[in-house]
N, C-alpha and C positions, 0 to 999 in steps of 0.2 A: 748776619745779615740775608746767611743761606738761608735759613728757614722761614724769612720774609721773600723770600726770589720763590719758595714753592708755595707756599700760603697764592701769590699774588697768582701764579698761572695756576694754583684751582677755582681760584677767582674768576677768571676770566676765563676757565672753562666751564662755569655754572653758569656767570653772567655775560650777555654776550655783549649789552648795551656798554659797558667797560670798556672789552675793550673787542680783537675780534681773533687776534692771537695775541700768541709769546715768545721769544725765541732768548734762550735761558743755551751760557757761553763758561761757567766754570765747570774748572777739573769735576769738579765732583758735588755733590749735595748728597750731607748726611742725616738723621735726623739718632736723638741717640735715648727715644723711650723704653721703659724699658718693657713697656703689654707689645696690641701689633701694634705696627706700623707699616699703616694702608697709604693709600693715592688713589684717591679718584679720578674719575675722567666725566664729566655731567655733560650732557647737550640735548637738546630738540633737536637733534639732526642724526650724527653720527661721532660720536666721542672716541676720537683716531689717538695712538702711538707715531711718532711718520720718525722714520730713524730720515736723513740728510746727510748721504757721505759726498764730501768735497775734495777734492784737490786741487794745490793749487792750494791760494790763501781762498781765507772770506773776503775780499776787500777785489780779489780776481783768479774768479773760480776755473776752472778747464774740469772736460769730458769725465766721471766715473772711467774706468778701468778695468777686464774683466777680470772677475779674482776680488776686487778691491763687495768689505764685509760694508755692506748697506743696515744691518739693523741686530742688530741681541740682545734678547732680553736673555739675562741668565741667575742662576744660579749660584748662591757661595756662602760657607759657612765658615767654622769655626770650628779647628781641629785640635782644639788645649792646648797647641803653644801656639798657637797660629791661626791667621785664616786663611782659607784657598783659595787658589784659582779657582776655573769654573769647573764644576760638576753637573749642571740640566742649564740646558739655554736654549734656546730658539731664536734662528741665526737664516738674514736674509743675505744672497751674495749677488755680487752682476755680475755673469757668467760669457758676457762679452761688451768690448769697449762701445760705450753706449756714443749716440747721436741724435738723430731728431728718427731716427727711424728704425734705429736698433737700440734694445734698451734689456734684453735678456735674462732671467731671473730664475736662482735655484732656491729650497728654504730643505731647513734639515732642524733637525733637535736631536737633542742630546742628550744619554743618558750615561749615569757612571754607575755598573758593577758591584749587587757587593763584595766586599770582601776587595776593591778597587781601590784606583785613584784619580785613574783616566778614564775623561769624559769624552763615548764614540758618537759618530754615525750614526741610531737608531732608525727614527724615518726621512726617508731624501725625497724630494718632489721638486726630479730637472726644470728646466726649462720646456722642452719637448710633452711633460705632460707625464713621465714615464718614472714613476715610484721605486721607491726601493726601498726593503725590509730587513734588518739585520749591518751587519760593519760598513759604511761605507765609507769611511776612512780611506779610501785608497783608490778607489774604485765607484764609481756610479751608473745606477741601470741599463741595462741595453735593451731591454723588454718593458711593454707598459708597467706590468704588475713583477716583483722580480724582491725573490726573495731569498737570502744569503744563511747559508745552516753551518756557523763556524766549526761545529762536532757532532760527533756523534749523538752526543747525550742532549743535545735540542731533541727535542718532536716533531721540528717541522711544522707543517701546516694541517689544521682538523679545522675541519665541523661540526658541531654540534645540533641538534637539533631535537623538539621531546614531546610528545601525547603521540608518536608513533610511526610515522611518515621517515623518509627519511633525510639525509643533508644528502644536499643536492650541491654539480656544477655544471652551469649548461654552456653552451656555446650556441650561439642564437645567432645565423647567416641570415641576409637578404638582399638583393640587388638598392639601386641607386641609393643614398643617401638618408640621414639620420633623421634630417625636416623628412622628407618623401622619400620615406623605400616600398622598394617594386620584388614581385613575385623571386623567391630564390629561382633557380635553371637548372638546366640538370646537370652533375657533376661538379658542381656549388661545393665546398671545404665545407660543411658544416659546423665543427666542432672539429678538435685535431688534439692528440694526445703524443708531445713525439722525447728526446732524447737525446741530451749535444755531451760531446763532452770535449776534453782538453789533445791538443796534436804533438803538444811541446811549440809552437809559437804561437796557437790562438786556439781561440775557441772554432766549433762546427758548427755546422749547421746540424739540422736534426739527423741523427742514424738508426735511430729506431724510433717507432711511432703509429699511433693507431687513429688513423679516417672514418670521420661519417660524412661522409657525402653523399646531395640528394641523387635519388635514381630515376630521377622524373625534373620534368617541367613543373611545380606546387602553383596551384588554387587552394580552395575552400574542395575540397573532396579530394584530392588529390596529394597524399605525401609522401611520397613512396623514398624511402631513405637503405645505404647500407653500410655495413662498417668494412675500410678497408687494412691492414698488418705488416705495415715491413718494417723487414730489418737491409741487416748488411752484413756485408758473406765477409766471410778471414780475406784478409789483404787486397782492403777493398774500399772505395772513399764512398763507390755506387748500392744509392738505395731503390730495393726496388717491393713492390707486393709480394709477399708470399702468400696470403691466403684473407678470400672475402667472403662474406654472409649473408649473402644479395636478404632483400626488401619482404621476398617467397621466403626465409627462409633457409636457401640452395647455400651451402657451401660447398667454394673451388679451394684448392691446396694446387697452387702454382696454375690456377685458372683462374685470372678478374674473371668470367662469363660461364658462371655455371649452371652446366644447361639438368639437373639435377640434383636429387636431398646430397648427397657427396662427390663430390668431383675431383679424382688426385689422378695431375700430371706431376705424373713421377713414380718411383718407387713406395713402394706399399711394405715396412719390418714389421714382424709378429716378433712378441717375445716367445719367446722358448723356455720349455719345463721339461726338464730330461728328469728322468728316474733310470739311474743304473741295477747292474744288480746284478752277482753274480753269482746262481740257483736257481737249481729244476725251477724251481716254484715259487711265486710270487703273488699276491695275492693282495685290490682292491677293491673293497666292500665300496666306498663315498672316498674315490679321487679326490684328496686337494691338488689344485692346479697350481692354487697361491698365485693366483692372480693374473696368466698367462694363459693366451691363447694359445696356444700348440703345444701339445706333451710329444713326448719323444722317449720309447721303451726303449733300451739299451741292453741286452742281454750277456752272455747267452743267461737261455731259458725258455720259463714260459712264462705270460703273467696274465692271470686269470681278474678281468676286469669286472668289475659287477655294479658300476654306479658310480658316477663325478656330481661331487658337491660341487654347489655356486648354482645351477642355475635359475638365469630368467628369462623369462619370455621375450625370446629370439635373437638369445646368445647363443655363437655360436663357437663350435670352438674339433681342431680337428688333432688325429691321432696318426703320430707315425710308430713306422713300427720297424725296429733297425733291424739290420743285414741278422743279428746273431739272435735275431727273438722272436718266440712263436705267439701270437697275442690272442686268446681267448675270453671272447666276448657272451656276457650272461647274460640271459631277458630279462632275469627272478632269482632274488635269490633273501632269503630273510635276517640275511645278515644285513641287507642292502634296505638305508635311508628313502621310501616310499616317491619320497619326491628328487630323490636322483638316479631313479632304476635308467636304464634302457631300453624301446622299441628300433626295430628291426624289422626286417619284411625282405620275401628272398622274390625273384620269379615276377608270377602274377599280383604280387601283392598281399599272400599271405604266409601267416607264418609256417617256416616249414619244422624249426628244431627251436629248440630254449639257447642253443649255446651255438656263437660264428665264428669259424678259427681262420688265422691269419697269418701267415708266415711274414717272414723279414722283408723290406723295400716295399711294407703295402702301407695306403692312407686311405685316412675315414675321417668323413666330416662330419659332425653330429648342434644338429638346432633344435634348442629345448624352444617345447609348446609350455608356453605355460598352458595351457585351458586343462591338458591333460599333467603336468607336472610329470616331467618324462622328455628323458633325451632322445628325440627321431633322428636314424641314420640319414641324413640327406643324400651324399655317395660317397664311394669306394675306389682305392686304385688301384 
């Protein structure tokens, strides 16, 4: 009898002249074929598989309620000793009590991870169009696209692209609407990448972020943009702009309107490489700064400096001579790499000696000349 009802349903789906629709209400319909078991819905219009959730009774139905399951298409199997429950499913659920004007729904896709038996919601589309990917058994997405990464072994989000071009993520901003966009205006945020956290009672708003911002009103030929970097200080919840890169390349640290290539509103701290010695004489033919911009010599004794390694055009190095030290700088030396040599001049711009001597509490500033490949003495204290 059940197979007859199912066959009648398929015939009605194929031959519209036999019937417009058919209602099937048995507890279940089963087939016992050993090969493929298929159900086809064929129509010259739209083949539909429709779930209708009825509260109350068929004779006296009542309104669908929030949380009611409207339709579940499920995958089950045989585990060797018994048939399983749901191991994969597509489900549609009501998200509010229904009436003539309110009929909110959500959709979920469930899968079961290998070596487990619990089917979990992996893809979640909420009533407001927000999409969640991951495990949404207890929470719903709060952003337009949200990914819940359950553990550190997952690899998060990746974008692949082939052929030499870059995998890309773009923020696209405009005024107006989707149907009728209008030009972007100055200070409109074009894209934002931010970081949030949990404070013990709830998730915070962004506490660190990068924003790409329009730097002028946009036209076909004027598309100025800048980048702002925001952070939050310790013991605070106030996020402020700490660095700006303007459209012309000017960088401001502590200044969101830099007027020069680098504008610093605050302290500047340089790392110091200290060379301590307890000998009467120590020689540096090709001084290794270890990547530091300031070198301090601490005696007592005499330092013979014949060259500084790591010269790059425009690089500045500052040398401090400690209270107990004496520094002798050599104009040239056979033991020095030619690219590390030192240049200096005194008085009217001509060299008066091949060795210059400085005692404790002295400061010297050198800049590297990439053309002559030598460190030029800029200033001394």
